[in-house]
N, CA, C and O of each residue as an XYZ file, in Angstrom:
688
protein
N     -13.247    -21.661     20.465
C     -12.330    -20.875     21.167
C     -12.193    -19.551     20.393
O     -12.637    -19.361     19.260
N     -11.615    -18.784     21.040
C     -11.690    -17.306     20.625
C     -10.148    -16.658     20.826
O      -9.257    -17.316     21.363
N      -9.967    -15.460     20.393
C      -8.949    -14.639     20.642
C      -8.854    -14.007     22.009
O      -9.840    -13.468     22.513
N      -7.546    -14.068     22.691
C      -7.408    -13.133     24.018
C      -6.056    -12.874     24.147
O      -5.302    -13.476     23.382
N      -5.557    -12.050     25.010
C      -4.106    -11.680     25.332
C      -3.838    -12.467     26.346
O      -4.490    -12.552     27.387
N      -2.508    -13.275     25.947
C      -1.768    -14.053     26.917
C      -0.608    -13.378     27.445
O       0.067    -12.699     26.672
N      -0.240    -13.489     28.841
C       1.042    -13.061     29.290
C       1.789    -13.954     29.733
O       1.327    -14.979     30.234
N       3.388    -13.660     29.597
C       4.125    -14.834     29.981
C       4.896    -14.003     31.130
O       5.552    -12.982     30.920
N       4.719    -14.564     32.262
C       5.211    -13.972     33.579
C       7.022    -14.002     33.526
O       7.786    -13.200     34.062
N       7.330    -15.099     32.769
C       8.848    -15.102     32.837
C       9.546    -14.097     31.987
O      10.747    -13.856     32.110
N       8.720    -13.485     31.074
C       9.204    -12.351     30.145
C       8.942    -10.945     30.491
O       9.616    -10.051     29.980
N       7.881    -10.671     31.435
C       7.324     -9.628     31.793
C       8.477     -8.924     32.615
O       9.071     -9.561     33.485
N       8.792     -7.606     32.335
C       9.649     -6.676     33.357
C       9.018     -5.986     34.105
O       9.737     -5.477     34.965
N       7.795     -5.683     34.188
C       6.942     -5.084     35.289
C       7.100     -3.614     34.987
O       7.140     -2.806     35.915
N       7.214     -3.133     33.390
C       7.315     -1.702     33.480
C       6.131     -0.901     33.363
O       6.173      0.329     33.395
N       4.998     -1.614     33.220
C       3.709     -0.884     33.103
C       3.273     -0.262     32.040
O       2.168      0.280     32.001
N       4.187     -0.281     30.973
C       3.817      0.270     29.643
C       2.355     -0.178     29.031
O       1.683      0.500     28.255
N       2.048     -1.343     29.503
C       0.843     -2.030     28.978
C      -0.296     -1.192     29.689
O      -1.293     -0.860     29.047
N      -0.155     -0.889     30.886
C      -1.278     -0.103     31.512
C      -1.334      1.128     31.108
O      -2.424      1.695     31.178
N      -0.419      1.690     30.696
C      -0.327      3.267     30.128
C      -0.902      3.071     28.884
O      -1.785      3.878     28.593
N      -0.602      2.098     27.966
C      -1.103      2.256     26.488
C      -2.534      1.823     26.654
O      -3.349      2.298     25.863
N      -2.975      0.929     27.639
C      -4.341      0.610     27.718
C      -5.269      2.002     28.072
O      -6.231      2.407     27.420
N      -4.798      2.491     29.066
C      -5.610      3.829     29.560
C      -5.800      4.841     28.046
O      -6.889      5.262     27.656
N      -4.780      5.030     27.515
C      -4.624      5.896     26.354
C      -5.493      5.420     25.386
O      -6.169      6.234     24.757
N      -5.599      4.051     25.130
C      -6.344      3.558     23.993
C      -7.890      3.751     24.383
O      -8.713      3.780     23.468
N      -8.263      3.870     25.576
C      -9.537      3.738     25.770
C     -10.141      5.356     26.391
O     -11.315      5.596     26.674
N      -9.108      6.214     26.483
C      -9.452      7.595     26.870
C      -9.719      8.519     25.691
O      -8.875      8.547     24.795
N     -10.803      9.273     25.602
C     -10.947     10.183     24.680
C     -10.058     11.385     24.845
O      -9.715     12.000     23.835
N      -9.690     11.736     25.937
C      -8.470     12.707     26.253
C      -7.123     12.445     25.879
O      -6.698     11.290     25.908
N      -6.311     13.530     25.484
C      -4.965     13.307     25.573
C      -4.539     12.863     27.082
O      -5.207     13.172     28.069
N      -3.475     12.183     27.126
C      -2.949     11.673     28.521
C      -2.584     12.860     29.516
O      -2.730     12.804     30.736
N      -1.980     14.172     28.651
C      -1.757     15.284     29.686
C      -2.753     15.965     30.144
O      -2.774     16.445     31.277
N      -3.829     16.085     29.154
C      -5.160     16.868     29.700
C      -5.707     15.858     30.681
O      -6.082     16.350     31.745
N      -5.818     14.695     30.565
C      -6.471     13.890     31.368
C      -5.927     13.924     32.758
O      -6.667     13.978     33.740
N      -4.500     13.888     32.838
C      -3.720     14.160     34.205
C      -4.161     15.605     34.880
O      -4.489     15.812     36.048
N      -4.066     16.562     33.757
C      -4.413     17.809     34.551
C      -5.959     17.975     34.981
O      -6.268     18.716     35.915
N      -6.855     17.284     34.287
C      -8.198     17.349     34.912
C      -8.281     16.216     36.050
O      -9.308     16.117     36.721
N      -7.185     15.365     36.254
C      -7.198     14.381     37.209
C      -8.404     13.433     37.002
O      -9.222     13.064     37.845
N      -8.335     13.147     35.783
C      -9.344     11.805     35.648
C      -8.720     10.434     35.797
O      -7.538     10.192     35.554
N      -9.525      9.649     36.175
C      -9.326      8.436     36.765
C      -8.360      7.561     35.856
O      -8.584      7.558     34.646
N      -7.238      6.774     36.390
C      -6.243      6.040     35.397
C      -6.830      4.645     35.741
O      -6.612      4.092     36.819
N      -7.464      4.204     34.912
C      -8.043      3.024     35.044
C      -7.780      1.900     33.898
O      -8.572      1.598     33.006
N      -6.514      1.359     34.119
C      -6.057      0.405     32.937
C      -7.070     -0.836     33.119
O      -7.596     -1.188     34.176
N      -7.233     -1.456     31.759
C      -7.927     -2.667     31.884
C      -7.206     -3.914     31.974
O      -7.678     -5.029     31.751
N      -6.005     -3.633     32.323
C      -4.802     -4.503     32.451
C      -4.088     -4.354     33.662
O      -3.717     -3.188     33.798
N      -3.723     -5.169     34.685
C      -2.899     -4.879     35.903
C      -1.966     -5.527     36.071
O      -2.112     -6.742     36.201
N      -0.686     -4.940     36.125
C       0.668     -5.614     36.610
C       0.694     -6.102     37.957
O       0.391     -5.281     38.823
N       0.986     -7.247     38.314
C       0.884     -7.787     39.662
C       2.233     -8.077     40.123
O       2.887     -8.818     39.388
N       2.672     -7.738     40.964
C       4.221     -7.823     41.593
C       4.078     -8.737     42.940
O       3.527     -8.344     43.968
N       4.601     -9.877     42.778
C       4.785    -10.541     43.769
C       6.259    -11.032     43.981
O       7.121    -10.885     43.114
N       6.482    -11.612     45.168
C       7.969    -11.903     45.406
C       8.761    -12.629     44.338
O       9.915    -12.353     44.010
N       8.091    -13.479     43.894
C       8.922    -14.569     42.921
C       8.204    -14.092     41.256
O       8.786    -14.485     40.245
N       7.344    -13.516     41.176
C       6.781    -13.018     39.809
C       6.275    -11.628     39.688
O       5.888    -10.950     40.640
N       6.310    -11.213     38.308
C       5.703    -10.021     37.911
C       4.805    -10.483     36.683
O       5.321    -11.090     35.744
N       3.393    -10.167     36.713
C       2.782    -10.613     35.582
C       1.586     -9.513     35.222
O       0.884     -9.042     36.117
N       1.452     -9.214     34.061
C       0.009     -8.674     33.733
C      -1.038     -9.664     33.782
O      -0.963    -10.840     33.427
N      -2.215     -8.925     34.361
C      -3.281    -10.064     34.548
C      -4.521     -9.396     33.689
O      -4.816     -8.242     33.999
N      -5.180     -9.955     32.762
C      -6.306     -9.211     31.847
C      -7.304    -10.433     31.683
O      -6.979    -11.583     31.978
N      -8.453    -10.107     31.224
C      -9.553    -10.873     30.940
C      -9.182    -12.051     29.770
O      -8.645    -11.876     28.676
N      -9.584    -13.109     30.292
C      -9.277    -14.235     29.201
C     -10.583    -14.277     28.174
O     -10.545    -15.148     27.305
N     -11.564    -13.525     28.209
C     -12.705    -13.455     27.211
C     -13.383    -14.788     27.358
O     -13.622    -15.429     26.335
N     -13.701    -15.245     28.486
C     -14.391    -16.710     28.778
C     -15.619    -16.715     27.847
O     -16.361    -15.742     27.712
N     -15.767    -17.898     27.214
C     -17.028    -18.152     26.448
C     -18.099    -18.251     27.402
O     -19.048    -17.489     27.216
N     -18.142    -18.995     28.336
C     -19.140    -19.027     29.454
C     -18.661    -18.236     30.420
O     -18.193    -18.757     31.433
N     -18.695    -16.901     30.275
C     -18.044    -16.039     31.232
C     -18.845    -15.924     32.692
O     -20.000    -15.499     32.716
N     -18.350    -16.215     33.556
C     -18.932    -16.160     34.915
C     -19.227    -14.731     35.546
O     -19.996    -14.558     36.492
N     -18.641    -13.907     35.011
C     -18.975    -12.444     35.388
C     -20.292    -12.158     34.695
O     -21.170    -11.550     35.307
N     -20.497    -12.621     33.282
C     -21.893    -12.415     32.750
C     -22.854    -13.120     33.340
O     -23.994    -12.660     33.395
N     -22.537    -14.365     33.881
C     -23.505    -14.937     34.555
C     -24.210    -14.545     35.846
O     -25.284    -14.967     36.274
N     -23.360    -13.627     36.391
C     -23.897    -13.173     37.672
C     -24.217    -11.693     37.724
O     -24.316    -11.059     38.774
N     -24.375    -11.177     36.465
C     -24.623     -9.813     36.236
C     -26.035     -9.625     36.605
O     -26.826    -10.297     35.943
N     -26.535     -8.848     37.527
C     -28.015     -8.723     37.642
C     -28.835     -8.022     36.747
O     -30.064     -8.094     36.773
N     -28.149     -7.301     35.907
C     -28.685     -6.477     34.941
C     -28.492     -6.694     33.396
O     -28.957     -6.025     32.474
N     -27.570     -7.961     33.349
C     -27.283     -8.130     31.904
C     -26.238     -7.250     31.312
O     -26.021     -7.362     30.105
N     -25.551     -6.369     32.029
C     -24.593     -5.713     31.381
C     -23.295     -6.307     30.603
O     -22.663     -5.746     29.708
N     -23.107     -7.328     31.060
C     -22.081     -8.178     30.559
C     -22.426     -9.234     29.777
O     -23.171    -10.116     30.205
N     -21.855     -9.248     28.401
C     -22.347    -10.220     27.479
C     -21.116    -10.832     26.674
O     -20.137    -10.152     26.366
N     -21.250    -12.103     26.380
C     -20.235    -12.754     25.217
C     -20.827    -12.573     24.025
O     -21.889    -13.143     23.775
N     -20.182    -11.709     23.084
C     -20.736    -11.372     21.782
C     -20.274    -12.612     20.721
O     -20.733    -12.519     19.583
N     -19.641    -13.446     20.938
C     -19.024    -14.343     20.287
C     -17.761    -14.250     19.974
O     -17.218    -15.267     19.543
N     -16.934    -12.940     20.119
C     -15.534    -12.738     19.932
C     -14.924    -12.257     21.389
O     -13.715    -12.319     21.613
N     -15.733    -11.844     22.213
C     -15.313    -11.130     23.338
C     -16.109    -10.942     24.418
O     -17.297    -11.011     24.100
N     -15.890    -10.694     25.785
C     -16.934    -10.406     26.756
C     -16.811     -8.814     26.855
O     -15.833     -8.147     27.193
N     -18.079     -8.399     26.467
C     -18.222     -6.898     26.488
C     -19.233     -6.414     27.775
O     -20.138     -7.094     28.257
N     -18.894     -5.289     28.117
C     -19.728     -4.499     29.261
C     -20.426     -3.366     28.793
O     -19.789     -2.518     28.168
N     -21.756     -3.200     29.016
C     -22.458     -2.000     28.758
C     -22.483     -1.235     29.812
O     -23.234     -1.451     30.763
N     -21.547     -0.126     29.741
C     -21.448      0.417     31.121
C     -22.654      1.554     31.310
O     -22.662      2.257     32.320
N     -23.500      1.667     30.450
C     -24.640      2.183     30.623
C     -25.863      1.509     31.498
O     -26.646      2.114     32.231
N     -25.824      0.274     31.262
C     -26.440     -0.560     32.275
C     -25.837     -0.970     33.507
O     -26.603     -1.254     34.428
N     -24.524     -1.057     33.701
C     -23.721     -1.248     35.011
C     -24.078     -0.276     36.013
O     -24.118      0.943     35.843
N     -24.333     -0.908     37.070
C     -24.412      0.102     38.329
C     -23.353     -0.177     39.417
O     -23.398      0.411     40.497
N     -22.474     -1.015     39.139
C     -21.179     -1.325     40.008
C     -21.438     -1.948     40.912
O     -20.938     -1.568     41.970
N     -22.165     -2.959     40.937
C     -22.535     -3.854     42.159
C     -21.429     -4.651     42.614
O     -21.395     -5.095     43.762
N     -20.426     -4.873     41.676
C     -19.127     -5.859     41.971
C     -19.582     -7.186     41.862
O     -18.556     -7.866     41.838
N     -20.432     -7.826     41.794
C     -20.672     -9.189     41.683
C     -19.849     -9.764     40.519
O     -19.426    -10.909     40.682
N     -19.601     -9.221     39.525
C     -18.622     -9.540     38.608
C     -17.187     -9.743     39.132
O     -16.392    -10.517     38.599
N     -16.956     -9.108     40.043
C     -15.530     -8.972     40.580
C     -15.346    -10.182     41.532
O     -14.196    -10.557     41.763
N     -16.399    -10.819     42.101
C     -16.233    -11.936     42.832
C     -16.377    -13.281     41.977
O     -15.902    -14.351     42.358
N     -17.118    -13.107     40.721
C     -16.977    -14.291     40.001
C     -15.920    -14.619     38.990
O     -15.733    -15.713     38.456
N     -15.162    -13.341     38.783
C     -14.172    -13.696     37.677
C     -12.864    -14.492     38.285
O     -12.146    -14.122     39.213
N     -12.761    -15.696     37.493
C     -11.665    -16.596     38.045
C     -10.207    -16.229     38.003
O      -9.337    -16.767     38.687
N     -10.014    -15.209     37.089
C      -8.543    -14.657     37.117
C      -8.305    -13.228     37.769
O      -7.154    -12.809     37.886
N      -9.432    -12.457     38.204
C      -9.255    -11.430     38.807
C      -9.249    -10.123     37.945
O      -8.917     -9.021     38.384
N      -9.660    -10.380     36.656
C      -9.345     -9.306     35.672
C     -10.395     -8.239     35.788
O     -10.193     -7.125     35.306
N     -11.560     -8.555     36.440
C     -12.543     -7.798     36.455
C     -12.263     -6.376     37.314
O     -11.621     -6.524     38.353
N     -12.638     -5.180     37.010
C     -12.289     -4.117     37.832
C     -13.548     -3.286     37.622
O     -14.263     -3.223     36.621
N     -13.682     -2.523     39.059
C     -14.950     -1.756     39.169
C     -14.574     -0.255     39.609
O     -14.110     -0.077     40.736
N     -14.748      0.706     38.828
C     -14.201      2.053     39.183
C     -14.682      3.243     38.113
O     -15.487      3.026     37.207
N     -14.168      4.303     38.323
C     -14.519      5.143     37.281
C     -13.699      4.929     36.209
O     -12.512      4.646     36.366
N     -14.331      5.062     34.882
C     -13.247      4.731     33.619
C     -13.470      6.017     32.767
O     -12.725      6.004     31.787
N     -14.043      6.820     32.814
C     -13.771      8.374     32.149
C     -14.768      9.386     32.639
O     -15.738      9.083     33.334
N     -14.497     10.525     32.268
C     -15.216     11.607     32.795
C     -16.921     11.644     32.427
O     -17.694     12.435     32.967
N     -17.213     10.908     31.683
C     -18.568     10.802     31.492
C     -19.497     10.033     32.419
O     -20.713     10.037     32.225
N     -18.857      9.287     33.558
C     -19.677      8.810     34.434
C     -18.959      9.254     35.849
O     -17.739      9.233     36.006
N     -19.815      9.618     36.754
C     -19.251      9.965     38.098
C     -19.313      8.564     38.859
O     -18.513      8.277     39.750
N     -20.356      7.699     38.421
C     -20.485      6.472     39.271
C     -19.431      5.212     38.896
O     -19.298      5.088     37.679
N     -18.804      4.436     39.547
C     -18.156      3.426     39.315
C     -18.802      2.381     38.504
O     -19.930      2.019     38.840
N     -18.205      1.821     37.427
C     -18.666      0.833     36.734
C     -17.531     -0.247     36.336
O     -16.344      0.080     36.353
N     -17.951     -1.561     35.974
C     -17.394     -2.638     35.618
C     -16.418     -2.346     34.508
O     -16.934     -1.739     33.569
N     -15.228     -2.604     34.387
C     -14.612     -2.387     33.132
C     -13.302     -3.612     33.226
O     -12.883     -4.116     34.268
N     -12.839     -3.891     31.872
C     -11.956     -5.020     31.839
C     -11.691     -5.062     30.267
O     -12.379     -4.457     29.444
N     -10.554     -5.895     29.964
C      -9.959     -5.810     28.560
C     -11.262     -6.139     27.650
O     -12.181     -6.938     27.830
N     -10.973     -5.153     26.530
C     -12.123     -5.509     25.651
C     -11.170     -5.624     24.203
O     -11.553     -5.104     23.155
N     -10.238     -6.172     24.287
C      -9.138     -6.294     23.160
C      -9.037     -5.147     22.379
O      -8.854     -5.243     21.165
N      -9.152     -3.902     23.031
C      -9.105     -2.565     22.163
C     -10.149     -2.701     21.074
O      -9.838     -2.428     19.914
N     -11.238     -3.065     21.348
C     -12.191     -3.160     20.369
C     -12.300     -1.868     19.559
O     -12.403     -0.781     20.129
N     -12.274     -1.998     18.124
C     -12.342     -0.761     17.330
C     -10.721     -0.159     16.891
O     -10.542      0.660     15.990
N      -9.863     -0.627     17.551
C      -8.594     -0.209     17.481
C      -7.966     -1.056     16.089
O      -7.919     -2.285     16.029
N      -7.576     -0.278     15.176
C      -6.927     -1.151     14.111
C      -5.812     -1.899     14.290
O      -5.683     -2.899     13.584
N      -4.827     -1.573     15.235
C      -3.776     -2.312     15.371
C      -3.773     -3.484     16.278
O      -2.831     -4.264     16.423
N      -5.079     -3.533     16.954
C      -5.366     -4.529     18.091
C      -5.073     -3.989     19.386
O      -4.958     -2.796     19.669
N      -4.950     -5.089     20.232
C      -4.744     -4.520     21.529
C      -3.477     -3.512     21.749
O      -2.388     -3.854     21.289
N      -3.606     -2.287     22.440
C      -2.554     -1.621     22.687
C      -1.463     -2.159     23.627
O      -0.281     -1.825     23.533
N      -1.886     -2.909     24.426
C      -0.944     -3.339     25.444
C       0.147     -4.260     24.875
O       1.298     -4.173     25.304
N      -0.182     -5.120     23.940
C       0.603     -5.960     23.028
C       1.467     -4.954     22.083
O       2.635     -5.292     21.890
N       1.027     -3.797     21.499
C       1.751     -3.211     20.423
C       2.949     -2.613     21.454
O       4.097     -2.707     21.020
N       2.781     -2.052     22.682
C       3.898     -1.229     23.317
C       4.642     -2.178     24.227
O       5.608     -1.649     24.776
N       4.452     -3.342     24.500
C       5.299     -4.297     25.206
C       6.689     -4.263     24.811
O       6.971     -4.673     23.686
N       7.833     -3.721     25.778
C       9.026     -3.688     25.208
C       9.864     -5.186     25.495
O      11.054     -5.355     25.229
N       9.146     -5.999     25.969
C       9.574     -7.319     26.159
C       8.977     -8.245     25.150
O       7.793     -8.537     25.314
N       9.554     -8.702     24.231
C       9.340     -9.764     23.284
C       8.622    -10.879     23.817
O       9.190    -11.614     24.625
N       7.279    -11.126     23.416
C       6.704    -12.360     23.953
C       6.223    -12.419     25.342
O       5.838    -13.461     25.874
N       6.257    -11.319     25.887
C       5.584    -11.118     27.333
C       3.935    -11.036     27.170
O       3.161    -11.673     27.884
N       3.615    -10.320     26.316
C       2.192    -10.315     25.829
C       1.872    -10.706     24.373
O       2.411    -10.205     23.386
N       0.970    -11.622     24.366
C       0.744    -11.939     22.734
C      -0.596    -12.373     22.752
O      -1.189    -12.845     23.722
N      -1.084    -12.161     21.489
C      -2.313    -12.336     21.086
C      -2.500    -13.811     20.860
O      -1.689    -14.395     20.141
N      -3.528    -14.482     21.429
C      -3.746    -16.037     20.969
C      -4.846    -16.095     20.214
O      -5.890    -15.659     20.699
N      -4.842    -16.617     18.936
C      -5.895    -16.759     18.022
C      -6.633    -18.190     18.381
O      -6.103    -19.025     19.115
N      -7.767    -18.343     17.844
C      -8.434    -19.515     18.097
C      -7.640    -20.749     17.505
O      -7.668    -21.855     18.046
N      -6.933    -20.475     16.356
C      -6.088    -21.727     15.479
C      -4.982    -21.758     16.375
O      -4.588    -22.912     16.542
N      -4.282    -20.824     17.067
C      -3.061    -21.030     17.985
C      -3.523    -21.845     19.147
O      -2.859    -22.830     19.468
N      -4.651    -21.510     19.835
C      -5.083    -22.052     21.005
C      -5.273    -23.560     20.666
O      -4.737    -24.410     21.377
N      -6.076    -23.922     19.521
C      -6.144    -25.507     19.194
C      -4.934    -26.103     18.960
O      -4.771    -27.300     19.200
N      -3.995    -25.351     18.485
C      -2.620    -25.975     18.046
C      -1.812    -26.474     19.391
O      -1.118    -27.485     19.504
N      -2.120    -25.422     20.424
C      -1.200    -25.609     21.576
C      -2.165    -26.754     22.476
O      -1.571    -27.594     23.153
N      -3.364    -26.740     22.449
C      -4.252    -27.715     23.205
C      -3.893    -29.039     22.437
O      -3.694    -30.004     23.175
N      -3.778    -29.250     21.110
C      -3.378    -30.570     20.550
C      -2.231    -30.949     20.922
O      -2.142    -32.104     21.338
N      -1.044    -30.115     20.885
C       0.208    -30.490     21.234
C       0.334    -31.281     22.640
O       0.943    -32.315     22.913
N      -0.518    -30.360     23.491
C      -0.441    -30.801     24.851
C      -1.173    -32.264     25.116
O      -0.820    -33.054     25.991
N      -2.215    -32.456     24.224
C      -2.896    -33.586     24.398
C      -2.160    -34.709     23.821
O      -2.334    -35.808     24.348
N      -1.326    -34.609     22.777
C      -0.538    -35.699     22.271
C       0.607    -35.967     23.209
O       1.061    -37.110     23.261
N       1.165    -34.901     24.038
C       2.244    -35.251     24.937
C       1.624    -35.917     26.134
O       2.280    -36.767     26.737
N       0.580    -35.643     26.471
C      -0.234    -36.126     27.607
C      -0.458    -37.618     27.396
O      -0.243    -38.475     28.253
N      -0.922    -37.841     26.141
C      -1.306    -39.293     25.755
C      -0.007    -40.208     25.672
O      -0.120    -41.413     25.900
N       1.224    -39.649     25.349
C       2.383    -40.162     25.273
C       2.978    -40.499     26.691
O       3.465    -41.603     26.932
N       2.910    -39.492     27.605
C       3.321    -39.830     28.905
C       2.438    -40.916     29.431
O       2.987    -41.902     29.923
N       1.139    -40.852     29.384
C       0.394    -41.809     29.749
C       0.682    -43.412     29.308
O       0.722    -44.337     30.120
N       0.860    -43.538     27.948
C       1.277    -44.633     27.450
C       2.695    -45.243     27.809
O       2.925    -46.452     27.783
N       3.499    -44.393     28.102
C       5.054    -44.709     28.454
C       5.092    -44.909     29.881
O       5.845    -45.778     30.321
N       4.351    -44.192     30.697
C       4.380    -44.438     32.039
C       3.770    -45.686     32.729
O       3.944    -46.060     33.889
N       3.052    -46.219     31.797
C       2.351    -47.420     32.339
C       2.929    -48.690     31.830
O       2.346    -49.758     32.021
N       4.024    -48.614     31.208
C       4.855    -49.735     30.956
C       5.906    -50.104     31.683
O       6.556    -51.101     31.366
């Protein structure tokens, strides 16, 4: 298992600060300059508002990533820690959009260096010293959290024990 950002819809207040932080973390330009130049605002995390829930949706960094397996040019790879996109190879075919089980993949302009739309998604703010910007700025404690491999194993272990106990006592 590997690290990824998990959201808790019960704690998300829908403020979209995660989206803004994501764009700022991935943009070479100052946000004001980017706005003046009318550069695309392309967060790699998306807040979804539905009648009963507001939740950020982002890549789960699947180890056997469906987006990578359908990419016709090998632009999407799992590098052992995260799913990465080589935007120089991507030609925006959108096959990854259809394959992503959580709807995290997006295709569009991500910065001024390319006029063509390309695939983009959460990269865990690769290279950012403080980790994912979305987690750093979230004003609602626990709405976004980084789950490490050890935390995931602990959660899965607890749920397996709980399931085993339920099975054991439900059958008596």
